[in-house]
ROMAR-549266 format. One record per residue (C-alpha): residue number from 1; residue in one letter; x, y, z. Coordinates in steps of 0.05 Angstrom, whole numbers, plus 5000, padded with zeros to 4 digits. Each point is the difference from the previous one (the first is absolute). Layout:
// residues N
NUM,A,X,Y,Z $
...
// end
This chain:
// residues 316
1,M,4914,4806,4717 $
2,E,4998,5067,4977 $
3,Y,5055,5047,4997 $
4,V,5016,5076,4997 $
5,E,5056,5047,4992 $
6,L,5035,5025,5068 $
7,G,4982,5075,4996 $
8,W,5035,5035,4940 $
9,S,5050,4943,4991 $
10,D,4994,4936,4954 $
11,L,5008,4955,5053 $
12,K,4939,4952,5005 $
13,I,4973,4976,5063 $
14,S,4941,4954,5017 $
15,R,4930,5037,5015 $
16,V,5002,4971,5069 $
17,G,5068,4997,5040 $
18,L,5022,4957,5062 $
19,G,5014,5038,5059 $
20,T,5049,4966,5048 $
21,W,4995,5035,5069 $
22,Q,4967,4935,5024 $
23,F,5075,4969,4998 $
24,S,5014,5030,5068 $
25,E,4988,4987,5072 $
26,T,4946,5055,4997 $
27,W,4954,4957,4960 $
28,G,5029,4932,5021 $
29,L,5020,4969,4938 $
30,V,5073,4985,5016 $
31,D,5002,4926,4969 $
32,Y,5041,5011,4939 $
33,E,4969,4940,4963 $
34,K,4932,5029,5011 $
35,A,5025,5066,4973 $
36,K,5032,4963,4943 $
37,A,4928,4969,4982 $
38,V,4969,5063,4997 $
39,V,5051,5030,4954 $
40,A,4999,4938,4958 $
41,K,4924,5004,4989 $
42,A,5006,5073,4980 $
43,I,5049,4985,4945 $
44,E,4956,4944,4978 $
45,L,4943,5048,4989 $
46,G,5039,5049,4962 $
47,I,5013,5051,5061 $
48,N,5062,5033,4987 $
49,F,4998,5063,5049 $
50,F,5032,4983,5070 $
51,D,4997,5055,5052 $
52,T,5040,4993,5058 $
53,A,5038,5050,5048 $
54,M,5068,5005,5037 $
55,V,4963,5004,5068 $
56,Y,4947,4942,4990 $
57,G,5024,4950,5051 $
58,R,5073,5039,5002 $
59,G,5015,4970,4932 $
60,M,4962,4935,5008 $
61,S,4958,5021,4946 $
62,E,5053,5014,4949 $
63,T,5040,4939,5020 $
64,F,4938,4957,4994 $
65,L,4978,5031,4932 $
66,G,5071,4997,4970 $
67,K,5012,4930,5019 $
68,A,4933,4976,4975 $
69,L,5008,5033,4934 $
70,K,5069,4969,4986 $
71,E,4984,4930,5028 $
72,L,4938,5004,4956 $
73,G,5042,5013,4938 $
74,A,4966,5065,4986 $
75,K,5037,5040,4945 $
76,R,5023,5070,5022 $
77,D,4969,5035,4943 $
78,D,4933,4964,5006 $
79,V,4989,5027,5072 $
80,V,4990,5071,5026 $
81,I,5028,5012,5070 $
82,A,4977,5058,5037 $
83,T,5030,5015,5072 $
84,K,5000,5059,5046 $
85,I,5050,5041,5038 $
86,P,4970,5029,5064 $
87,G,5010,5073,5017 $
88,E,5052,4988,5054 $
89,F,5048,4970,4948 $
90,L,5001,5066,4960 $
91,Q,5061,5027,5027 $
92,P,5037,5005,4931 $
93,E,5058,4960,5015 $
94,D,4950,4947,5031 $
95,V,4961,4995,4941 $
96,F,5054,4962,4965 $
97,K,5017,4954,5057 $
98,A,4924,4986,5007 $
99,V,4990,4981,4928 $
100,D,5065,4956,4995 $
101,R,4970,4963,5063 $
102,S,4936,4992,4962 $
103,L,5033,4976,4936 $
104,K,5035,4945,5039 $
105,R,4934,4980,5039 $
106,L,4962,4995,4931 $
107,E,5059,4965,4965 $
108,V,4995,5049,4942 $
109,S,5045,5048,4964 $
110,Y,4947,5054,4994 $
111,I,4934,5020,5026 $
112,D,4947,5014,4951 $
113,L,4962,5049,5049 $
114,L,5025,5035,5060 $
115,Q,4947,5036,5036 $
116,I,5010,5051,5055 $
117,H,4958,4962,5054 $
118,H,4982,5067,5041 $
119,P,5033,5068,5007 $
120,P,5059,5009,5047 $
121,T,4956,5042,5050 $
122,H,5036,4977,5065 $
123,H,5073,5018,4970 $
124,N,4986,5062,4955 $
125,F,5047,4974,4945 $
126,P,4995,5051,4942 $
127,T,4957,4975,4939 $
128,S,5055,5030,4955 $
129,K,5054,4964,5031 $
130,Y,4969,4925,5001 $
131,A,4967,5014,4933 $
132,K,5070,5005,4967 $
133,A,5027,4937,5040 $
134,L,4937,4960,4967 $
135,E,5011,5030,4934 $
136,R,5075,4974,5001 $
137,L,4970,4933,5009 $
138,V,4958,5007,4937 $
139,V,5060,5029,4960 $
140,Q,5048,4940,5026 $
141,G,4946,4949,4978 $
142,V,4991,4967,5066 $
143,V,4925,5030,5005 $
144,R,4957,5009,4935 $
145,Y,4947,5044,5027 $
146,L,4979,5040,5060 $
147,G,4931,5004,5032 $
148,V,4974,5031,5066 $
149,S,4951,4972,5058 $
150,N,4965,5039,5050 $
151,Y,5022,5069,4973 $
152,P,4955,5061,5001 $
153,L,5000,5036,4930 $
154,A,5039,5063,5023 $
155,L,5057,4954,5019 $
156,I,4989,4956,4930 $
157,E,5010,5067,4967 $
158,D,5064,5018,5041 $
159,L,5031,4929,4986 $
160,R,4986,5005,4923 $
161,S,5028,5071,4993 $
162,S,5064,4972,5031 $
163,L,5006,4943,4953 $
164,S,5043,5016,4936 $
165,V,5005,4941,4954 $
166,T,4938,4955,5022 $
167,D,4934,5007,5030 $
168,I,4948,4961,5045 $
169,V,4961,4946,4968 $
170,S,4950,4981,5055 $
171,M,4964,5017,5061 $
172,Q,4977,4953,5056 $
173,Y,4955,5014,5054 $
174,R,4940,4972,5043 $
175,F,4938,4998,4953 $
176,N,4943,4946,5007 $
177,L,4924,5006,4999 $
178,V,4993,5024,5071 $
179,E,5065,5046,5004 $
180,R,4990,5043,4939 $
181,W,5042,5065,5013 $
182,S,5047,4990,4945 $
183,E,4949,5016,4951 $
184,E,4998,5071,5021 $
185,E,5069,5023,4976 $
186,L,5048,4939,4992 $
187,I,4965,4958,4943 $
188,P,4982,5061,4962 $
189,Y,5075,5019,5002 $
190,A,5022,4932,4981 $
191,E,4953,5004,4939 $
192,A,5021,5068,4980 $
193,N,5074,4981,5004 $
194,D,4997,4927,4964 $
195,L,5023,4971,5064 $
196,T,4976,4929,5030 $
197,F,4958,5004,5061 $
198,I,5015,4940,5045 $
199,P,4947,4990,5058 $
200,W,5029,4968,5059 $
201,S,4945,4965,5046 $
202,P,4954,4996,4943 $
203,L,4955,4950,5041 $
204,A,5003,5040,5059 $
205,K,5046,4951,5031 $
206,G,4949,4946,4986 $
207,A,4940,5038,5030 $
208,L,4967,4999,4930 $
209,S,5013,4922,4989 $
210,G,4935,4974,5030 $
211,K,5041,4960,5052 $
212,Y,4991,5039,5058 $
213,N,4940,5020,5049 $
214,S,4989,5033,5064 $
215,E,5019,4939,5038 $
216,N,5067,4976,4965 $
217,I,5032,5066,4995 $
218,K,5010,4993,5076 $
219,Q,5044,4945,4988 $
220,F,5058,5040,4961 $
221,T,5069,4986,5027 $
222,D,5034,5040,4941 $
223,L,5006,5067,4979 $
224,R,4919,5005,4985 $
225,K,4990,4997,5077 $
226,N,5016,5078,4998 $
227,E,4974,5013,4932 $
228,P,4944,5057,5005 $
229,V,4955,4973,4942 $
230,F,4990,4933,5051 $
231,Y,4978,5042,5056 $
232,E,4929,4980,5017 $
233,E,4970,5075,4985 $
234,N,5038,4999,4931 $
235,F,4992,4925,4979 $
236,V,4920,5005,5011 $
237,K,5005,5053,4950 $
238,V,5040,4957,4952 $
239,M,4955,4937,5007 $
240,P,4941,5026,4951 $
241,L,5055,5012,4944 $
242,V,5027,4931,5014 $
243,N,4935,4971,4991 $
244,L,4991,5035,4936 $
245,L,5062,4977,4973 $
246,I,4977,4935,5015 $
247,E,4934,5008,4969 $
248,I,5030,5033,4938 $
249,G,5055,4946,4997 $
250,K,4946,4941,4989 $
251,K,4977,5031,4935 $
252,Y,5069,4987,4976 $
253,G,5026,4942,5033 $
254,K,5050,5043,5039 $
255,T,5021,5008,5073 $
256,P,4990,5064,5036 $
257,S,5077,5010,4997 $
258,Q,4998,4998,4925 $
259,V,4942,5045,4995 $
260,A,5032,5052,5044 $
261,L,5070,4996,4959 $
262,N,4960,5001,4933 $
263,W,4966,5063,5021 $
264,L,5067,5035,5018 $
265,I,5029,4976,4933 $
266,N,4945,5030,4963 $
267,Y,5002,5063,5039 $
268,S,5051,5025,4959 $
269,P,5055,4969,4947 $
270,V,5056,5025,5041 $
271,I,4986,4959,5062 $
272,V,5038,4934,5014 $
273,P,4985,4972,5067 $
274,I,5048,4955,5042 $
275,P,4955,4953,5040 $
276,G,5042,4953,5050 $
277,A,4989,4926,5008 $
278,K,5020,4949,5049 $
279,T,4984,4940,4955 $
280,P,4997,4982,4928 $
281,E,4925,4997,5003 $
282,Q,5000,5074,5019 $
283,V,5045,5016,4943 $
284,A,4951,4969,4950 $
285,E,4942,5030,5028 $
286,N,5034,5070,4994 $
287,A,5020,4986,4929 $
288,G,4928,4981,4987 $
289,A,4983,5073,5008 $
290,V,5025,5011,4925 $
291,G,4975,4974,4935 $
292,W,4930,5028,5009 $
293,K,4960,5060,5017 $
294,L,4943,5027,5049 $
295,S,4942,5026,4961 $
296,Y,4996,5077,5007 $
297,E,4937,4993,5041 $
298,D,5028,4952,5047 $
299,W,5064,5044,5008 $
300,R,4960,5061,5014 $
301,T,4958,4964,5050 $
302,I,5067,4979,5038 $
303,D,5024,5073,4991 $
304,E,4940,5032,5034 $
305,L,5000,4955,5062 $
306,S,5075,5003,5008 $
307,R,4993,5076,4999 $
308,S,4957,4998,5056 $
309,I,5047,4967,5049 $
310,K,5043,5044,5037 $
311,I,5058,4969,5041 $
312,T,5021,5032,5067 $
313,Y,5071,4993,5020 $
314,V,4992,5023,5071 $
315,T,4995,4932,5037 $
316,W,5015,5022,5070 $
// end
């Protein structure tokens, strides 16, 4: 496994992390022992960066992750735990309550990276107010670093200007080979400000894995049944790219998922993807995206085809 620094901090994180949204009813991995096996494989392979959120399974993901890390005997200083606080929890007095409960579920005394999951758009809590509450958590030592997720740049600037003794170290957004809007403004901002950029859905919820076709995508019973990338008018555009990933992967002895993740990793040194996994085998596959590098020619071939794909989100 390769490691990089988390933003401007000296905290080392694995070049590929483990997203744990799948530990929830939304994705169907609600068996703790299976979740534990996923975490165990990640640790075995040197993955030390674990991303969760307070809202995943209404706390189930945090509970599973914390329990698994404890039962597996992971040393606290050897793992980096990132969780997210949703916008609706950003009323200043609620910030402390939410983090207290998160610490209890994770069974830890501090959170390495607390990210704001999304702005409080439905509640209009003033940025300057919740920023001060979040900063107190850093001062108190129960949160080491702060980050944002799904924030527009103008609001990031507002948030950063409201912080006095710390700054954000990371930005988390949707970014994959068929959904690339983050590269217009967000990734350049992360690069210019020494911030880690964390792509969520780095495999387009599995659309780039090579496991799906026009027939089996009709069988989804989880979140993907309403995911635009899997709608027929979009998926037919994605398949030529998947076929290219398969073809190029054969040259390196890699799977389409590994090629897609390697492409992201080599897009920028600030990028650290957090693919999810439902099985230890999927963890191993994701970890196999590092330790090698696509040739420039292959990277460019993928880039050109990828740029020609335009996903529509108007699906009814």
